[in-house]
C-alpha positions as a Markdown table, in Angstrom:
| # | Residue | x | y | z |
|---|---|---|---|---|
| 1 | Met | 7.4 | -18.2 | 32.5 |
| 2 | Ser | 10.6 | -17.3 | 32.9 |
| 3 | Glu | 12.2 | -14.2 | 31.3 |
| 4 | Ser | 13.8 | -15.2 | 28.3 |
| 5 | Asp | 10.5 | -16.7 | 27.3 |
| 6 | Ser | 9.2 | -13.0 | 27.9 |
| 7 | Val | 11.9 | -11.6 | 25.6 |
| 8 | Asp | 11.2 | -14.2 | 22.7 |
| 9 | Glu | 7.4 | -13.3 | 23.3 |
| 10 | Ala | 8.2 | -9.8 | 23.2 |
| 11 | Val | 11.0 | -9.9 | 20.1 |
| 12 | Gln | 8.5 | -11.9 | 18.4 |
| 13 | Arg | 5.6 | -9.6 | 18.7 |
| 14 | Val | 7.8 | -6.6 | 17.1 |
| 15 | Arg | 8.4 | -9.1 | 14.2 |
| 16 | Asp | 4.7 | -9.9 | 13.5 |
| 17 | Thr | 4.3 | -6.1 | 13.9 |
| 18 | Phe | 6.7 | -5.1 | 11.8 |
| 19 | Glu | 5.5 | -7.7 | 9.3 |
| 20 | Asn | 2.2 | -6.6 | 9.8 |
| 21 | Val | 3.1 | -2.6 | 8.8 |
| 22 | Val | 5.1 | -4.0 | 5.7 |
| 23 | Thr | 2.2 | -5.8 | 4.1 |
| 24 | Glu | -0.3 | -3.0 | 4.9 |
| 25 | Thr | 2.2 | -0.4 | 3.6 |
| 26 | Glu | 2.9 | -2.7 | 0.0 |
| 27 | Glu | -1.6 | -2.7 | 0.0 |
| 28 | Met | -1.6 | 1.0 | 0.4 |
| 29 | Ser | 1.2 | 1.7 | -2.1 |
| 30 | Glu | -1.1 | -0.8 | -4.8 |
| 31 | Gln | -3.5 | 1.2 | -3.9 |
| 32 | Ala | -1.8 | 4.4 | -4.3 |
| 33 | Lys | -0.5 | 3.1 | -7.9 |
| 34 | Gln | -3.9 | 2.1 | -9.3 |
| 35 | Ser | -5.1 | 6.1 | -8.4 |
| 36 | Val | -3.2 | 7.0 | -10.3 |
| 37 | Glu | -3.4 | 5.2 | -13.2 |
| 38 | Asp | -7.1 | 5.7 | -13.1 |
| 39 | Ala | -6.6 | 9.1 | -12.5 |
| 40 | Ile | -3.8 | 9.1 | -16.2 |
| 41 | Asp | -6.8 | 7.3 | -17.8 |
| 42 | Asp | -9.3 | 9.6 | -16.9 |
| 43 | Leu | -7.3 | 12.2 | -18.3 |
| 44 | Glu | -6.1 | 10.5 | -21.7 |
| 45 | Gln | -9.7 | 10.3 | -22.1 |
| 46 | Arg | -10.5 | 13.8 | -21.0 |
| 47 | Ile | -7.9 | 15.0 | -23.9 |
| 48 | Glu | -9.5 | 12.4 | -26.3 |
| 49 | Ser | -12.5 | 13.7 | -26.1 |
| 50 | Leu | -11.5 | 17.5 | -26.1 |
| 51 | Lys | -9.8 | 16.3 | -29.2 |
| 52 | Gly | -12.7 | 15.0 | -31.0 |
| 53 | Asp | -14.7 | 18.4 | -30.5 |
| 54 | Glu | -12.2 | 20.4 | -32.4 |
């Protein structure tokens, strides 16, 4: 294995790792967005429930 092969492999590992981090971040962002939307929906239901008690 030549030195350039090692460098190419290292660069590819960096690219792969970066891609994985981006994918995981996007998934986490989507989960966070969904959690906030769920919390807002719950809040809206509670407000409507309280309005009904008046």
